[in-house]
Wavefront OBJ file of the C-alpha trace (Angstrom):
o trace
v 116.990 -66.409 142.354
v 117.030 -62.779 143.435
v 118.857 -62.126 146.699
v 119.302 -58.691 148.284
v 122.124 -57.669 150.609
v 122.539 -56.119 154.055
v 125.537 -55.542 156.326
v 124.902 -56.612 159.868
v 126.948 -58.610 162.378
v 126.623 -62.386 162.107
v 127.380 -65.281 164.446
v 129.825 -68.003 163.420
v 129.418 -71.767 163.543
v 132.753 -72.029 165.351
v 134.850 -69.940 167.741
v 134.639 -71.305 171.301
v 138.276 -72.314 171.174
v 139.323 -68.764 170.261
v 139.865 -65.884 172.660
v 140.475 -63.240 169.995
v 138.172 -61.880 167.338
v 139.095 -62.622 163.775
v 141.153 -59.807 162.284
v 138.977 -57.783 159.909
v 141.452 -58.348 157.071
v 141.351 -62.106 157.649
v 137.559 -61.977 157.963
v 137.205 -60.234 154.624
v 139.794 -62.439 152.935
v 138.330 -65.780 154.008
v 134.603 -65.218 153.625
v 132.737 -66.778 150.729
v 129.174 -65.501 151.205
v 129.588 -63.133 148.241
v 129.440 -66.111 145.872
v 128.382 -69.234 147.777
v 125.001 -67.630 148.531
v 124.051 -69.214 145.207
v 123.814 -72.600 146.906
v 121.591 -71.246 149.700
v 118.481 -73.107 148.539
v 120.412 -76.337 148.092
v 121.920 -75.934 151.551
v 118.433 -75.570 153.033
v 117.284 -78.767 151.337
v 120.294 -80.534 152.842
v 119.361 -79.141 156.256
v 115.767 -80.364 155.888
v 117.013 -83.852 155.098
v 119.398 -83.694 158.047
v 116.549 -82.647 160.341
v 114.593 -85.719 159.215
v 117.630 -87.914 159.929
v 118.054 -86.415 163.405
v 114.364 -86.987 164.060
v 114.558 -90.650 163.031
v 117.647 -91.077 165.216
v 115.892 -89.549 168.272
v 118.334 -86.641 168.469
v 115.300 -84.457 167.897
v 111.811 -84.898 169.248
v 108.848 -84.981 166.875
v 107.996 -81.407 167.857
v 111.586 -80.182 167.381
v 111.805 -81.923 164.016
v 108.606 -80.254 162.860
v 109.653 -76.782 164.081
v 113.045 -76.908 162.370
v 111.674 -78.454 159.160
v 108.888 -75.879 158.819
v 111.206 -72.968 159.652
v 113.651 -74.122 156.976
v 110.779 -74.356 154.467
v 109.755 -70.778 155.288
v 113.347 -69.549 154.852
v 113.606 -71.393 151.524
v 110.485 -69.653 150.219
v 111.622 -66.254 151.494
v 115.022 -66.542 149.832
v 113.536 -67.930 146.640
v 111.175 -64.954 146.368
v 113.892 -62.445 147.310
v 112.271 -61.392 150.579
v 115.448 -61.895 152.663
v 118.632 -59.861 152.416
v 121.947 -61.686 152.561
v 124.190 -60.542 155.407
v 127.542 -59.505 153.932
v 129.205 -59.880 157.323
v 128.397 -63.575 157.414
v 131.303 -65.925 156.819
v 129.531 -68.262 154.423
v 126.106 -69.408 153.260
v 125.899 -72.148 155.882
v 126.374 -69.661 158.718
v 123.905 -67.340 157.024
v 121.168 -70.016 157.002
v 121.978 -70.970 160.585
v 121.563 -67.360 161.709
v 118.245 -66.983 159.879
v 117.038 -70.152 161.535
v 118.104 -68.915 164.970
v 115.803 -65.901 164.575
v 112.879 -68.262 164.031
v 113.473 -71.149 166.430
v 115.894 -69.687 168.960
v 118.326 -72.046 170.708
v 116.717 -75.068 169.100
v 118.971 -74.254 166.153
v 121.940 -75.380 168.274
v 120.822 -78.980 167.778
v 120.866 -78.761 163.983
v 124.611 -79.226 163.713
v 124.528 -82.549 165.541
v 126.454 -85.187 163.527
v 127.227 -82.620 160.846
v 130.130 -80.559 159.502
v 130.349 -77.768 156.984
v 132.741 -80.064 155.110
v 130.042 -82.557 154.128
v 127.380 -79.849 154.129
v 129.075 -77.888 151.343
v 129.602 -81.005 149.218
v 125.915 -81.895 149.474
v 124.769 -78.389 148.542
v 127.266 -78.071 145.686
v 126.316 -81.431 144.189
v 122.616 -80.642 144.346
v 123.285 -77.233 142.777
v 125.192 -79.001 139.989
v 122.396 -81.488 139.329
v 119.840 -78.688 139.089
v 122.128 -76.562 136.904
v 122.899 -79.485 134.588
v 119.176 -80.117 134.130
v 118.622 -76.447 133.273
v 121.610 -76.398 130.927
v 120.331 -79.456 129.076
v 117.155 -77.481 128.370
v 119.324 -74.646 127.000
v 121.178 -77.114 124.760
v 117.855 -78.414 123.483
v 116.873 -74.829 122.684
v 119.900 -74.311 120.461
v 119.485 -77.747 118.838
v 115.880 -76.846 118.036
v 116.976 -73.553 116.445
v 119.569 -75.406 114.342
v 116.949 -77.966 113.272
v 114.567 -75.226 112.153
v 117.334 -73.470 110.223
v 118.310 -76.797 108.589
v 114.732 -77.490 107.536
v 114.390 -74.010 105.996
v 117.563 -74.548 103.965
v 117.446 -78.304 103.370
v 118.220 -77.997 99.650
v 121.049 -75.467 100.028
v 124.533 -76.690 99.146
v 127.644 -74.847 100.301
v 131.353 -75.302 99.699
v 132.878 -77.414 102.461
v 136.276 -76.388 103.781
v 139.391 -78.074 105.080
v 142.393 -75.966 106.070
v 140.164 -72.942 105.311
v 140.264 -73.831 101.597
v 137.568 -75.088 99.252
v 137.301 -78.852 99.647
v 134.035 -80.456 98.450
v 130.390 -79.395 98.210
v 128.227 -80.321 101.218
v 124.641 -79.782 102.255
v 124.199 -76.806 104.561
v 121.898 -78.988 106.674
v 124.774 -81.450 107.191
v 127.008 -78.608 108.289
v 124.441 -77.359 110.797
v 123.723 -80.874 111.989
v 127.428 -81.363 112.667
v 127.093 -78.806 115.462
v 123.908 -80.487 116.604
v 125.861 -83.751 116.904
v 128.448 -81.980 119.059
v 125.739 -80.545 121.274
v 124.052 -83.919 121.691
v 127.372 -85.385 122.826
v 127.651 -82.481 125.248
v 124.169 -83.288 126.530
v 125.108 -86.925 127.057
v 128.373 -85.987 128.747
v 126.572 -83.781 131.261
v 123.898 -86.410 131.811
v 126.519 -89.046 132.552
v 128.246 -86.787 135.057
v 124.977 -86.002 136.816
v 123.851 -89.616 136.890
v 127.106 -90.798 138.444
v 127.427 -87.903 140.892
v 126.331 -89.517 144.153
v 124.848 -87.273 146.820
v 126.051 -88.635 150.135
v 125.519 -87.668 153.748
v 127.151 -88.730 156.980
v 130.798 -87.940 156.289
v 130.967 -85.414 159.112
v 134.199 -83.426 159.109
v 136.130 -86.432 157.729
v 135.656 -89.463 160.013
v 131.905 -90.105 159.822
v 129.237 -89.603 162.515
v 127.776 -91.627 165.405
v 124.640 -92.338 163.358
v 124.149 -95.652 161.596
v 124.846 -95.691 157.840
v 121.284 -96.926 157.321
v 119.985 -93.604 158.660
v 121.545 -91.827 155.661
v 119.890 -94.075 153.098
v 116.582 -92.339 152.941
v 113.471 -91.583 150.956
v 113.281 -87.881 150.102
v 109.583 -87.941 149.166
v 108.694 -85.174 151.617
v 111.347 -82.921 150.074
v 109.909 -83.404 146.590
v 106.424 -82.744 147.902
v 107.549 -79.402 149.355
v 109.698 -78.450 146.353
v 107.940 -79.160 143.076
v 110.865 -77.544 141.246
v 112.978 -80.609 142.112
v 110.538 -83.266 140.906
v 112.306 -83.679 137.565
v 115.484 -84.609 139.439
v 113.725 -87.287 141.464
v 115.495 -90.167 139.748
v 118.897 -88.521 140.129
v 118.339 -87.146 143.619
v 119.161 -90.253 145.648
v 120.645 -89.845 149.121
v 123.223 -92.463 150.059
v 125.486 -93.103 153.020
v 129.133 -92.392 152.303
v 131.376 -95.295 151.258
v 134.447 -93.392 152.384
v 134.007 -90.302 154.515
v 137.503 -88.979 153.760
v 136.854 -89.102 150.041
v 133.374 -87.584 150.376
v 134.574 -84.365 151.989
v 137.727 -83.988 149.880
v 136.457 -85.017 146.440
v 136.074 -82.301 143.829
v 136.288 -84.580 140.794
v 132.668 -83.771 140.003
v 133.454 -80.038 139.838
v 136.408 -80.671 137.532
v 134.374 -83.009 135.319
v 131.552 -80.498 135.029
v 133.802 -77.531 134.219
v 135.630 -79.740 131.716
v 132.315 -80.635 130.037
v 131.293 -76.965 130.055
v 134.657 -76.035 128.510
v 133.982 -78.477 125.682
v 130.546 -76.926 125.103
v 132.135 -73.468 125.076
v 134.678 -74.708 122.535
v 131.912 -76.043 120.289
v 129.999 -72.772 120.513
v 133.198 -70.865 119.792
v 133.773 -72.897 116.616
v 130.224 -72.262 115.419
v 130.630 -68.577 116.204
v 133.919 -68.417 114.302
v 132.343 -69.994 111.220
v 129.450 -67.541 111.320
v 131.837 -64.610 111.805
v 133.828 -65.680 108.745
v 130.721 -66.350 106.690
v 129.304 -62.913 107.515
v 132.352 -61.019 106.190
v 132.233 -59.171 102.873
v 134.803 -61.624 101.524
v 132.419 -64.560 102.042
v 128.990 -62.967 102.419
v 127.350 -66.382 102.908
v 125.110 -65.313 105.760
v 123.436 -62.224 107.167
v 123.239 -61.846 110.927
v 120.258 -59.849 112.091
v 120.992 -56.307 113.307
v 119.402 -57.110 116.664
v 122.392 -59.335 117.443
v 125.047 -56.918 116.156
v 126.619 -53.639 117.221
v 128.095 -50.675 115.356
v 131.208 -48.558 115.545
v 131.522 -45.241 117.377
v 133.751 -43.978 114.556
v 132.851 -45.879 111.380
v 129.149 -45.500 110.542
v 129.109 -48.390 108.058
v 130.130 -51.071 110.548
v 127.914 -53.962 111.571
v 129.865 -56.085 114.029
v 128.993 -59.607 115.186
v 129.979 -58.811 118.774
v 127.782 -61.538 120.279
v 129.691 -64.185 118.341
v 133.033 -62.614 119.154
v 132.260 -62.680 122.872
v 131.197 -66.334 122.683
v 134.520 -67.036 121.005
v 136.346 -65.054 123.676
v 134.561 -66.652 126.632
v 135.927 -70.059 125.627
v 139.228 -68.856 127.088
v 137.510 -67.968 130.362
v 136.042 -71.467 130.614
v 139.436 -73.057 129.942
v 140.924 -70.817 132.621
v 138.232 -71.870 135.105
v 139.083 -75.519 134.487
v 142.808 -74.966 134.893
v 142.258 -72.937 138.068
v 140.423 -75.793 139.818
v 142.828 -78.460 138.561
v 145.753 -76.393 139.799
v 144.086 -75.667 143.129
v 143.430 -79.376 143.766
v 146.704 -80.855 142.537
v 148.712 -80.432 145.740
v 146.075 -80.807 148.455
v 146.551 -83.490 151.098
v 143.523 -85.370 152.407
v 141.037 -84.345 153.513
v 139.361 -80.933 153.455
v 141.449 -77.782 152.963
v 140.204 -74.211 152.767
v 141.660 -73.949 149.261
v 138.658 -75.979 148.144
v 136.400 -73.016 148.821
v 137.827 -71.626 145.574
v 136.050 -74.195 143.413
v 132.739 -72.310 143.647
v 133.418 -69.168 141.635
v 134.803 -70.961 138.547
v 132.002 -73.528 138.761
v 129.214 -70.966 139.049
v 130.841 -68.719 136.452
v 131.162 -71.560 133.951
v 127.516 -72.592 134.299
v 126.343 -68.995 133.923
v 128.489 -68.212 130.882
v 127.561 -71.365 128.959
v 123.857 -70.969 129.762
v 123.917 -67.370 128.498
v 125.808 -68.387 125.368
v 123.359 -71.169 124.515
v 120.369 -68.859 124.950
v 121.758 -65.942 122.941
v 123.085 -68.198 120.190
v 119.692 -69.913 119.860
v 118.123 -66.485 119.374
v 120.771 -65.427 116.857
v 120.527 -68.658 114.832
v 116.797 -68.100 114.358
v 117.545 -64.826 112.519
v 120.171 -66.127 110.081
v 119.557 -65.606 106.369
v 121.771 -67.267 103.764
v 122.904 -65.479 100.611
v 122.332 -68.236 98.045
v 123.595 -66.209 95.076
v 126.933 -65.577 96.798
v 127.187 -69.222 97.841
v 126.500 -70.251 94.219
v 129.430 -68.101 93.084
v 131.744 -70.096 95.328
v 130.267 -73.362 94.060
v 131.498 -72.496 90.558
v 135.049 -73.160 91.712
v 136.091 -76.289 89.795
v 138.541 -77.367 92.490
v 135.532 -78.370 94.614
v 134.860 -81.210 92.167
v 138.411 -82.524 91.785
v 137.722 -85.538 94.018
v 134.632 -86.375 91.957
v 136.839 -86.552 88.845
v 139.231 -88.857 90.747
v 136.350 -91.254 91.486
v 135.217 -90.963 87.862
v 138.635 -92.247 86.753
v 138.601 -94.955 89.432
v 135.259 -96.170 88.050
v 136.967 -96.291 84.660
v 139.570 -98.700 86.044
v 142.316 -96.250 87.041
v 144.023 -97.038 90.386
v 143.134 -94.413 92.980
v 146.691 -93.142 93.437
v 147.173 -92.788 89.695
v 143.801 -91.036 89.340
v 144.755 -88.687 92.170
v 147.991 -87.765 90.372
v 146.225 -87.247 87.044
v 143.633 -84.881 88.498
v 146.297 -83.025 90.484
v 148.184 -82.310 87.243
v 144.944 -81.356 85.520
v 144.094 -78.816 88.245
v 147.641 -77.417 88.151
v 147.457 -76.963 84.374
v 144.072 -75.232 84.728
v 145.475 -72.739 87.259
v 148.727 -72.010 85.459
v 147.078 -71.514 82.085
v 143.984 -69.694 83.408
v 141.599 -72.056 81.703
v 138.711 -73.909 83.291
v 138.766 -77.679 82.953
v 135.316 -77.737 81.377
v 136.569 -75.274 78.720
v 139.479 -77.497 77.724
v 139.122 -79.328 74.416
v 138.786 -83.103 74.699
v 142.086 -83.560 72.881
v 143.859 -81.682 75.666
v 142.013 -83.615 78.365
v 143.099 -86.911 76.749
v 146.737 -85.908 77.313
v 146.118 -86.278 81.052
v 144.198 -89.557 80.703
v 142.844 -91.438 77.738
v 139.925 -92.464 79.957
v 138.556 -88.920 80.196
v 135.431 -88.144 78.187
v 134.706 -84.429 78.273
v 130.912 -84.623 78.408
v 131.185 -86.974 81.372
v 133.401 -84.763 83.512
v 131.540 -81.552 82.600
v 128.500 -83.185 84.174
v 130.504 -83.608 87.393
v 130.907 -79.846 87.911
v 127.541 -79.700 89.571
v 127.022 -79.387 93.344
v 123.847 -81.520 93.241
v 125.630 -84.337 91.418
v 128.540 -84.096 93.841
v 126.548 -84.308 97.094
v 124.240 -87.027 95.794
v 127.214 -89.188 94.853
v 128.175 -89.487 98.545
v 126.211 -92.496 99.750
v 128.020 -93.452 102.956
v 126.163 -90.940 105.140
v 123.179 -92.221 107.097
v 120.668 -89.494 106.277
v 118.034 -88.515 108.857
l 1 2 3 4 5 6 7 8 9 10 11 12 13 14 15 16 17 18 19 20 21 22 23 24 25 26 27 28 29 30 31 32 33 34 35 36 37 38 39 40 41 42 43 44 45 46 47 48 49 50 51 52 53 54 55 56 57 58 59 60 61 62 63 64 65 66 67 68 69 70 71 72 73 74 75 76 77 78 79 80 81 82 83 84 85 86 87 88 89 90 91 92 93 94 95 96 97 98 99 100 101 102 103 104 105 106 107 108 109 110 111 112 113 114 115 116 117 118 119 120 121 122 123 124 125 126 127 128 129 130 131 132 133 134 135 136 137 138 139 140 141 142 143 144 145 146 147 148 149 150 151 152 153 154 155 156 157 158 159 160 161 162 163 164 165 166 167 168 169 170 171 172 173 174 175 176 177 178 179 180 181 182 183 184 185 186 187 188 189 190 191 192 193 194 195 196 197 198 199 200 201 202 203 204 205 206 207 208 209 210 211 212 213 214 215 216 217 218 219 220 221 222 223 224 225 226 227 228 229 230 231 232 233 234 235 236 237 238 239 240 241 242 243 244 245 246 247 248 249 250 251 252 253 254 255 256 257 258 259 260 261 262 263 264 265 266 267 268 269 270 271 272 273 274 275 276 277 278 279 280 281 282 283 284 285 286 287 288 289 290 291 292 293 294 295 296 297 298 299 300 301 302 303 304 305 306 307 308 309 310 311 312 313 314 315 316 317 318 319 320 321 322 323 324 325 326 327 328 329 330 331 332 333 334 335 336 337 338 339 340 341 342 343 344 345 346 347 348 349 350 351 352 353 354 355 356 357 358 359 360 361 362 363 364 365 366 367 368 369 370 371 372 373 374 375 376 377 378 379 380 381 382 383 384 385 386 387 388 389 390 391 392 393 394 395 396 397 398 399 400 401 402 403 404 405 406 407 408 409 410 411 412 413 414 415 416 417 418 419 420 421 422 423 424 425 426 427 428 429 430 431 432 433 434 435 436 437 438 439 440 441 442 443 444 445 446 447 448 449 450 451 452 453 454 455 456 457 458 459 460 461 462 463
């Protein structure tokens, strides 16, 4: 959504009780239009639904309902196409929409706020924004999962050293490594879907105590909205309007914001871990993978440098997401019921978190598609005999040795190999027998093979 800006005077939705103008410092400090304009379209949809409710309840005539509904549709289209400039002097997005509507329908706009408060208005718009953003983010997650699947398929036979504690552990398929991140992302997808599904969009809370309208008026069919806004059709099953069960909770609840930012923080953490692995693998010391130049930058001083800045920023942004979560948790922790102006401060961290994670998913999907693995360098690492120590333990177990005893035997064997600078497969059988009479050299030499190692692991449900 592209929205331009202008700086004119704007009317407020409140003020009759006041005899003084708001101090300019207070005006500047309290306004939120500079960021809550992002829910402008969602606010308009809420207003269109409210107009329908007022029409059904006879607070608006058929003609008035039609005028307001059509004017709101025109404003929606104008904002969506960037034909309207946002007024920087406006207090918030709700006032901004109200003022635009006044220019089109005149004093009829004064009826729009019947049985309505900005308190429930902002919750509606924010929840709808979140449902739309979650749907879009799930598409971004699918994009990265698809890129990982393609990369896995291209390298399905590649085996790499697996690591624990940043040390060689056991050989693993590269596809299993990549699919581990896909598993994380699919959990992220499910987590977001659960949040969206259980995030009820309610109307009728008013400021905190409800409205004079019957609860049944707020349980409505939004078919006309979906007809006007084809972009919302995919949300049809999730976009269910309900009357509030508890009006105090409806206007003061920000659990959904906290849950969403928490879920986004987890995604950012997963992307940070993947980025860290790729950063390490791209170093000269590892040289497992080459990141395409189009996703790297250079140095202003050192001409040889090729820096994985995209991955470093993804890693760094994880801290921003964690900070956004903590900021909202901290803001909410001491608030009494019901609405407090502090709650205005949930928008920036929410919007920022969605935008960062969406950008990360898109850029990482592009980067993953360019990755090329250095199989010769990976093969060098796979020559490390310590990667196969556990396979020798199981070899001895199959020979009747208790696991703990086999573990001790192989530990001593590895220690001897290191201290005497001799590979296990180079040791004479007589020496190997000193560690265990059950060892047959030709048998364990066969175990120093990455293919044999990965194929011996049968507990994994392969896809």
